[in-house]
C-alpha positions in Angstrom: 124.8 108.6 121.1 121.2 108.0 119.2 120.3 109.5 116.0 116.9 110.0 114.6 116.1 109.6 110.6 112.6 110.6 109.6 110.8 109.9 106.2 107.7 108.7 104.8 109.1 105.5 103.5 106.5 105.0 100.8 108.0 102.5 100.2 111.2 102.1 102.0 114.0 101.5 99.5 117.7 100.9 98.8 118.5 104.7 99.3 116.9 104.7 102.8 119.1 101.6 103.5 122.3 103.4 102.1 121.5 106.5 104.3 120.9 104.3 107.5 124.3 102.5 106.9 125.9 106.1 106.9 124.2 106.9 110.1 125.2 103.9 111.7 128.8 104.9 111.2 128.2 107.9 113.5 125.7 106.7 116.1 125.3 103.6 118.2 121.2 103.4 117.9 119.1 104.7 115.2 115.4 106.0 115.8 113.3 105.6 112.5 110.6 107.8 112.4 107.7 107.2 109.9 106.4 110.5 109.1 102.8 111.3 108.0 101.9 108.0 109.5 98.2 108.8 109.2 98.3 108.8 105.5 97.3 105.8 103.5 95.6 104.5 100.4 96.7 107.8 98.2 98.9 107.8 95.1 101.6 109.6 97.3 101.0 107.5 100.5 99.7 104.0 99.5 100.9 102.1 102.5 99.7 102.5 106.0 101.9 103.4 108.8 101.7 99.8 110.2 102.8 98.4 106.8 105.6 100.8 106.7 106.9 99.6 110.0 106.6 96.1 108.9 108.4 96.7 105.7 111.4 98.6 107.3 111.7 95.8 110.1 111.7 93.3 107.3 114.4 95.1 105.5 116.4 95.6 108.7 116.0 91.9 109.6 118.1 91.1 106.7 120.8 93.5 107.6 123.1 94.0 110.6 121.3 97.2 111.7 118.2 95.3 113.1 119.4 95.3 116.6 120.3 99.2 116.4 117.2 100.3 115.4 113.9 101.5 116.7 110.9 102.1 114.3 108.1 104.2 115.4 105.2 106.1 113.4 104.4 109.7 113.9 101.2 111.4 112.9 101.1 114.8 111.4 99.7 117.6 113.8 99.4 120.4 111.3 101.2 122.8 113.7 104.9 123.3 112.6 105.6 125.6 115.8 105.0 122.5 118.1 106.0 119.6 115.8 109.6 119.2 117.5 107.9 118.9 120.9 105.4 116.4 119.4 108.2 114.3 117.9 110.2 114.3 121.1 106.9 113.1 122.9 106.4 110.3 120.6 109.8 109.1 119.8 112.4 107.4 121.9 115.0 109.9 122.8 117.6 110.9 120.5 120.8 113.2 120.2 121.0 114.3 116.8 118.5 114.5 113.7 119.3 113.5 110.1 117.1 115.0 107.6 117.6 116.9 104.2 113.8 118.3 104.4 114.0 121.9 104.6 111.1 122.3 107.1 112.6 119.5 109.3 115.9 121.3 109.1 114.4 124.5 110.1 112.3 123.3 113.1 114.7 121.2 114.6 117.5 123.9 114.3 115.0 126.5 115.9 114.6 123.9 118.7 118.3 123.7 119.3 118.7 120.1 118.4 121.6 119.2 116.2 120.8 118.5 112.8 123.1 116.5 110.2 122.2 116.4 106.4 122.9 112.9 105.3 124.4 112.1 101.7 121.5 111.4 99.3 122.1 108.0 97.6 121.5 108.1 93.9 118.4 110.1 94.5 117.3 110.0 90.7 116.9 106.4 91.2 116.1 105.8 94.8 113.1 108.1 95.4 109.6 107.1 96.6 108.0 109.2 93.7 110.1 107.5 91.1 109.6 103.8 92.6 105.7 104.5 92.9 105.7 105.8 89.3 107.5 102.7 88.2 104.7 100.4 90.2 102.0 102.1 88.4 103.8 101.8 84.9 104.7 97.9 85.6 108.2 98.9 85.6 111.3 97.3 87.3 110.8 98.9 90.8 111.5 95.6 92.8 115.1 96.3 92.1 115.2 99.4 94.1 113.9 98.2 97.3 115.3 95.6 99.6 114.1 92.2 98.7 112.1 91.8 102.0 110.4 95.1 101.0 109.5 93.8 97.4 108.1 90.6 99.0 106.1 92.3 101.5 104.6 94.7 99.0 103.9 91.8 96.7 102.1 89.9 99.4 100.1 92.8 100.3 99.0 93.6 96.8 100.7 97.1 97.2 101.0 97.6 93.4 97.4 96.9 92.7 96.4 99.1 95.7 98.7 101.9 94.2 97.1 101.6 90.8 93.8 101.4 92.3 94.2 104.4 94.4 95.8 106.5 91.6 93.0 106.4 89.3 90.6 109.4 88.9 87.0 109.1 89.1 86.7 110.6 85.9 88.1 107.3 84.6 85.2 105.3 85.8 82.0 104.4 83.9 79.4 107.3 84.2 76.5 106.8 86.6 73.3 105.2 84.9 71.6 102.1 84.2 74.4 99.8 83.1 72.8 96.6 83.5 
């Protein structure tokens, strides 16, 4: 049996890894779908779809899950009524979907596909929102992601990018003759 796990993975963290470990107890293979793959360079979505694929594969390569997982990006289509068919056309085949997102649960249920809600792993610590906040504030974010992901983010200048794209244009110097 093949399960599908979908998330934005901004960034991929130890909570995601723990959920994958639990899913791996129930299925032989896992399709990891990177949602909103077209989004990048924003405070909520600092990493590109390709970067997220790379960070997930880097983390999986340090675990026993690498040979059991497929990672695929999925762009949003902004039409919820056809989202499941879009997912099915873009991802490898799957038998069950793992998600706690209320919209995903609703859409998958309406399509007649089995849905399972995986346990959340220490959500107060392991959340993309909390990790991005720590990154912006020069906090201890790296301990919340797999080592390979921390290295990848550092090599890509991900923290600097997140800080830069999170700034408001009102924090910039006013236009004019500054020279």
